[in-house]
Each structure stands twice: as C-alpha cells, then as structure tokens.
N, C-alpha and C positions, 0 to 999 in steps of 0.2 A: 767309391762305393764299395765296400768290402764284399757284401753279399753278391754283388753283381759279377765278381771275378770268375765265378764258375756257374753262373745262372743258365747259360745258353746250352740247350741240349742240341743234338744234331738236327732234329726236325726244326728247331728254331733257326739254326744256321741256314739251312736249306730254304726255308721260307723267306727269310730276309735276303737270301741270295737271288731270289726271283728278280730283285731289282738289277742284279748284275746281268742276268739273262736279257733284261729289257735294254740295258746300256749296250750290250753286245748286238742286239738287233739293230739299234739305231746306228751303231758304228758300221755295220755292214752295209747298211742302205747309203750312208753318207760317203764312206771311204771307197766303196767299190761300185755299187749300182749307178748312183748319180754322177760320179766322176766319169764313168765309162760312157754314159748316155751324152754327157756334155761334149766329150772329146770325139767319140765315134759318130754317134747318130746326129748330133747338132753341129759337128765340125768346129767347135770352138778351140782356141789354142789351149794347150795343156796348162798354161800358166793361170787360166781363169779358175779352174777347180782347185788348183794348188794354192791360189790366193785365198779362196773361200775356206779351205781346210785350215789354213794359217789363222784366219779370223776365229775359227772354232777353237784353236788352241790359245789364242790371245785372250779370249773370253774367259778361260779357265784360270786367268790371274785373279779372278774373284773368288777362288776357292778358300783363300785364307779369310776373306771378310765374311763369307757365308758360314764357314765353319766356326768362326769366332761368335757369330750370331746364335748358332744352334747351342754353343756352350753357354752363353749367357741366358738363354731361355730355358735351357735344361730340357730341351725337347728336340727330338730327331724326326718324328714322324712328319710334321708340317714340311720340313725340307725334302724329305723323300717324295711326298706328294707333290709339292710345289715344283720340284726338279722334274718329275714325271710329266707334269703338265707342259713345262717348257720343251722337254725332249719331244712329246708327241706333237705339240704345235710346230716345233722347228722341223720335224720330219716331214709333215704334211706341207708346211710352207716351202721347204726346200723342193719337193716334187712339184708344187704349183709354179714355183719360180722357174724350174727347169722347163715346164711346159709352156711358160709364157715367153721364154727366150726367143724362139723363132719369130713370133710376131712383134714383140716389143723387147729388143735386146737389153736396153739400158734399164727398163723397169724390172725385167726378169732377173737381171744380175743384182740389182739393188735389193729386190725381195730375197734372193738367195743369200746375200750378205747378212740380212736381218735374221734369216732362218738359222744360218750357221752360228750367228752370235746367240740366238735363243738356245740352240742345242748345247753350245759351250757353257752357258750360264745354268742350264739344267743339269748338266753333269757336275758343275761346281756346287750346286745345292745338294744334290742327292749323294754323290760320292763321298765326301767327307763325313756327312751324317751317318751313312751306313757303316763305314770303316770305324768311326769313332765309337759307335754303339757296340759293335762286335768286339772291338779291341778292349773296351772297358769291362766287358762281361764274359770274357773267355778266360779259362785258366791258362797260365803261361806255357805249360807243357803242350797245350793243344794249339797254340797260335799258328804254328807252321802248317798243320793239317787243315785248320780252318781257312787260312789264307789260300791254300791250294784248292779247296772246295770252291771258294768264291771265284777264283780266277778261272777254274775249269768251267763254272757255270756261265761265265762271261764269254769264254771261247765257244761253249755249246750255243749261246745266243748268236754269236757271229756265224757259226757254221749253219745253224738251223734257218737263220733269216736269209743268209745268202743262197742256201738251197731251195727254200720255198719260194722266195721272191723270184729267183732266177727261172723256176718252172712256171710260175703264174705270169711272168712278163712275155713269154713266148705265145703267139707272135706279137712282136713289140708294137705299141702305139703309145702316144702320150696320154691318152685317156686311160689306158690300162695301167700306166705308171702311176697316175693319180689315184686310181682305185687300190692298187697294191700298197701304195705308201699310206693311204688312209687306214688300210687294214693293220699295217704295222703300228701305226699310232694307237689304234684301239687296243692292240695286244700289250703295247708298252704301258698304257695307262692301267690295264687290268692287272699286269704283273707287279707294277709298283704299288698299286692299291693293295693287293694281297700282302706284300711285304710291309707296308706301312700300317696295316691293321693286324699285324702279328700279335697274338696274346702277350709275347714277351715285352712289346712296347707298352701295352696297357698296364703291365705289372710294374714297370720300371720308370716310365716317363714321369718327370717331375712336374709341379705346377709352374707355369711360367710367371717369373716375377714381374712386377710393374715396369712398364716401359720407361726408359730413360730418354732424355732429350737427345736429338740427333747429334748435336755438337759435342756433347759429353761422351756419347757412345763413340763417335769417331775418334776422340782423344784416347779413350781407353783402348780402342782397337790399335791405334799406332803405338801406345805404350806397351801393349801386350806383344806386338810383333817385334818391337825393339828388344824387350826382355827375352823373348824366345831366342832370337838370333844372337843375343849376347852370350848365350850358353855355347861353349866350344863343341859339346857333343852335337847339339842340334845344328850348328853351322856346318859341321863336318858331314852330317847325315844329308843335309840339303846338297852339299857338294857331291856326295855319293850318288843320290837320286839323279842329279843333273847329269853328271858324267856318264853313269850307266845308261840312262835313257838316250843321251845323245849318241852314244855308241851303238845302242840297240836299234835306234831309228834310222841311222845313217845308211844302213844297208837296204832299207825297205825299197827304195826306188832304183837301186843299181844292181841288185842281185840278178834279176831276170835279164836286164840288158847285158850284163857280164857273160851270162851262160850263152846268149845268143851271138854277141860280138866276137868274143874270145874262143869259145869252145864249139861254136857252130850248132847249137842246140836249136830245135824247132820251138815256135811259140807254145805248142802243146807241151813239150818236155820242160820248158822253163816255168810255165804255169804250175806244173806238178811239183816244183820245188817248194811252193808255198805250202802244200799239204804235207810234204815231208818235214818241213821245218816245224809245222804246228804239231805233227805227230811227235817229233822229238821233244817240244815244249811240254806236251801232256805227260810223256813218260818221265821227263826230268822232274815235273811237278809232283807227280804221284810218288816217285822214288824219294824225293826230298821231304815230302809231307810224312811219309812212313818213317823215314830215318831220323827226322828232327825230333821226334818224340822219344828216341831211344839213345841217340849218339850226338854229342856235341851241343852247340847252341845255335840259335837262329842267326846271330852274328857270323858264327863260323860258316854256316851254310851260305850266307850271302857272299862272304869272301871267297869260298870255294867255287861258287857259281860264277862269279866275275873272273877269277883267274882261269877257269875252264873255258869261259867265253873268249878271253884274251888269247888263249892258246889255239882255240878254234879259228880265230880271225888270222893268227899267224899262218896256220895251215891254208886258210883260204887264199891268203896273199901269194901262196906258192902254186896254187892249182893252175893258174893260167900258164905258167912256164913249164910246169912238169906234170901236170895232171890230165884228166879226161873227164868227160861228163860223168861217169861212174864215181870218180874221186870227189867231184863237186857234190854229187848227191849224198855221199857219205859224210863229208864235212858239214853240209848244211843240216843233216839230221843230228849230227853231234853238236853243232852250234845250237839248235833248238833245244836239245836236252840241257845243255849248260845254261841256257836262258831260263829254262823252267826252274832249275835249281836256284839260280840267283833271285828269280821272282818270288819263290816261296820264302827264302831267307830274308830277302829285302822287305817284302810286304808284312811278313810276320814280325820282323824287327821294327818296322815303322809303327804297327799297331802297338807293340809293346812299349816303345818310347813314348808315344803320344798318350797312351792310357796311363802312364806314369805321371803325366803332367798335372794331375789333380784339378780336373774341371776345365782343362784347356785342350782336350784331345782333338775337338773339331778344328781349332785354330792351327795346331801343329800339323794335322792331316792336310789342312788347307794349304799350308806353306809348302809342305813336301809335294802336294799335288799341283801346285802352281809351278814349282820347279820342273816336275815331270812334263807337264803340258808345253812349257816354254822350250824344254830340251827336245821334245818330240817334234814340235813344229820346226824348230831350227834344224834338227837332225836330217829330216826328210829333205829339206832344201839344200843344206850343206853338202850331204853325201853326193847329190848329183852335181852340184856346182864344183866341188873339189875333184871329182872324177874328170870333169871336163878340163879343168885347169892343169891337173897332173898329167892327163893324156896329151895335152898340148905341150907341156913343159918337157915331158920324158919321151915324146915322139911315138908312142904306141898305145892302143887301148889297153893291152895287157898290163903294161907297166903302170898306167894311170889308175886302173882299177886295184892293182896290187898296193899302190901307195895309200889308197884310201882304206883298204882293209888293214893294213899295217898300223895306220893311224887310229883305227877303231880298237885294235889290240892294245895300244898304249893307253887309250881312254879307259878301257875295261881295267887295265892294270892299276890306273890311277884310282878308279872307283873302288877296287879291292882294298887299296891302302887306306882310303877314307872310311870305308865300311869297318875296317878293323880298329879304327881309332874313334868310332862314332858313339861308344857307350863305355862306361866305366867297367873295369874288370871286377864285378861284384859276384860273390858267391851266394847262390840261393839260400844256402843254410845260414848265412850270416845276415839274412834280410828278414825283418819282422814280417811274417806272413799275415799278421793281423791287418796290414795295410795293403790293400790291392795294388796301389800304384808302385809301392817298393817291390812288391812281389814280381810285378811285371818287368821292372828294370832288371831284376836278377836273372831273368832268362837269357839276358844279353852278355852274361858273364865273359 
C-alpha cells in the first residue's frame, strides 16, 4: 500500500504502542512476580516456573500461523484484541493457578501450564499484527526511531508493572496476588483496546475476504512458509534473529549468580545489575534511533550493535579473572547499550524486510518472532546448563562463566555476519518510491 508507507504520525505510533506497554506489563508479572512466588513463598523447585516459561515460548511458534491469518484477512485489529483477551485471561489464570498450588499442586500446575500457553498465544496474535501494521505504514527513514519508541514503551510497561505490583503485593498474601493480577488483566485489556481502536486502523483496515476452507488455508500457509524460507535473505535474517536472541538470553539467568559466586557481590548489588543493564539498553536505543535517521542504514546499525555486544561479552569473560564489581557494572552497562543499538537496527530492519513482502508482513514477522521465542526459551536454559558443565569441566566457577560469556561473544559475531548478508545492497535512489515495499527494502542498503 503506497499511501500507507508514511501514514503514521507520532501520536498514531504512541497509541498503537500502548499494546507494547500491555505486553511489558504481562511479561513482568509472568517472568518476575509469579516466578518468585512459586520458588520463594511456595518453595517449588526452580525447574517448575522455568518449564512454565518454556511453554510460553513454545506457544509462540504459532506467530507465523497467526501472522499469516492477519495478512489473508487484511485486518490487524481483531488480532490485537484477541491477543489482548488471551493475555489478560492468561495473567489472571496464572495467578489463580499459583494460589491453587498449595492446596492442589497437580491441578494448580496444570492450570498454570494452560495459562502460560494462553499468554504465549496472545503474544503470537498481537505481536506480528502490531509490527506488521507499523512496518507497512511508516516511511523507511523513520523505522529505526519508531522501533525504538515501541520497545521503550514495552520496557516502560515492564518497569511500571514491576514497580506498582511490587508495592501492592506488600504485605504478601495469595488473595492479594489474585486481586493485583486481576487489576493487571484489566489494564492490559484497556491498553490493547485503545491501540486496536486507533483511528489509523479505521482508516486503513481492509474488508475481510470470504473465508476459505480450513484444508485449503492450511495448504496455502505451508506453501507461503516454504516460499518465504526459500529466499536467502529471509533465511539469513531468521538465523540472525535466532543467534542474536540466543546470545542475548543466555546471560539472563547467570549474570547475577556470576556476580555473587565469582566477585562476592551481595544479593542487593547483583539485583541492581539489571537496572544498570536496562539503563544501558534505553541509552543505546535512544542513540541508535536518533542516529539511524541521519547516518548509515538500519542493517548497518544491527551489525554494529551485534559487534559491540560481542566485544562486551569478550570483556565480560575477563572480568572474573582480572576485574572487580565496579568493572562488572561498567561492562554490564556497555552491554546493555550495545543490545539497545542492535535492537533498534534489528527490529527496524525486520519491519522493513517484512513490509517489503507485499501482503505477507504478518507471516514474515511471525516467522521471525517464532525464531526469537524459540531462541529466548532455549537460551535461558542453555546458559545455566552450559555454565554448570563448563564449571565442572574447567574446575572453577570463574572459568565456567567465562567460557559461556565467550561463547555468547561468538554467537553475536555470527549474528552480525548474518545481519550483514540479510538484505540486498540496494540504493534508495535506485528504487522506485512509488512502491512502498521496494522503498522499504531500500533502507537496508
């Protein structure tokens, strides 16, 4: 759609981004609050919430199918609203399951599994629909800045949800947990409803075509996926997303134990590492969003962010042997900034590539999102397992952690190589601007 390439004003982007705030709010509840309650208050093995989070990421393999459906129907709003309903139901269900565990452990954990699957499916419906809509209707030069705004809004949702729910949960009780989670669900629905009823959707949503038979629809989906993956640039970008997110997530569960075991930092000191890292992410995203509209291309910024992340992991691998808590803090902040740069370049590039697919933006974003979810779930488990194996094989905790950090540096270097080869070297001036899709490919020159 040619007119759509520059339709979105900043107020449209911010309103659509309310869905990202909602996604962040659910992520904070699921990844932090409920995990902590299960392990600390309910004294369950840490493997239980880890397995539940894994189910959430497995469910995100449905992203491609749901993105394809939103492409075929030429409508994104129903997927935003449907995803919101699943997210809200999953959040309330997960809290109810947690409260049920003390009295009926098996039923509680079964309900928690269903709730996590619902949240994963909700993200699979809402995420590709939102990014496809934005990618199709934003001018190429603004994609980096728009990607930064959307991800900053999600980070705000995580921070705001964690802060507010943390304050409301004291003094803790299971009844209070249910009430707070119900409140989060209401907020999620309200935010996604505000995004899905944005005037820009009313202006641009097409009329849904007549439904096709399920068997034919399934055949078309399989054919579309095969055709997308037959393209070298798409395959390489899938590899880039997978390697980058695998490297990004592998440090999630081991960074704080590393600070405590190797550098003797207190629990409070290691907890503050997360805020340092997120501060670096925000700085990197803001800087890349500003610079990407003036210098280089989104593909170049994705490559630069991956290489900087690789260098930061090399430095992190040396902190245990030669560093100190202050050195760790500095490296963690730099790592966050590098991750922010690669996020802006990567997400902006992803929206550009998918918008260029002429009616298959939701499918492509779903494929990339499925790779991201699979990598994130695998990375969290693999980072901890690999550090245990390396520590046993090398004989010391410092050496074990260093080996994992060095492996993450290699993964990010590989991701940079794939990002550099994920789109043709096309000059924007050589691209007919009359076609919005070709113009979007040009930004990846």
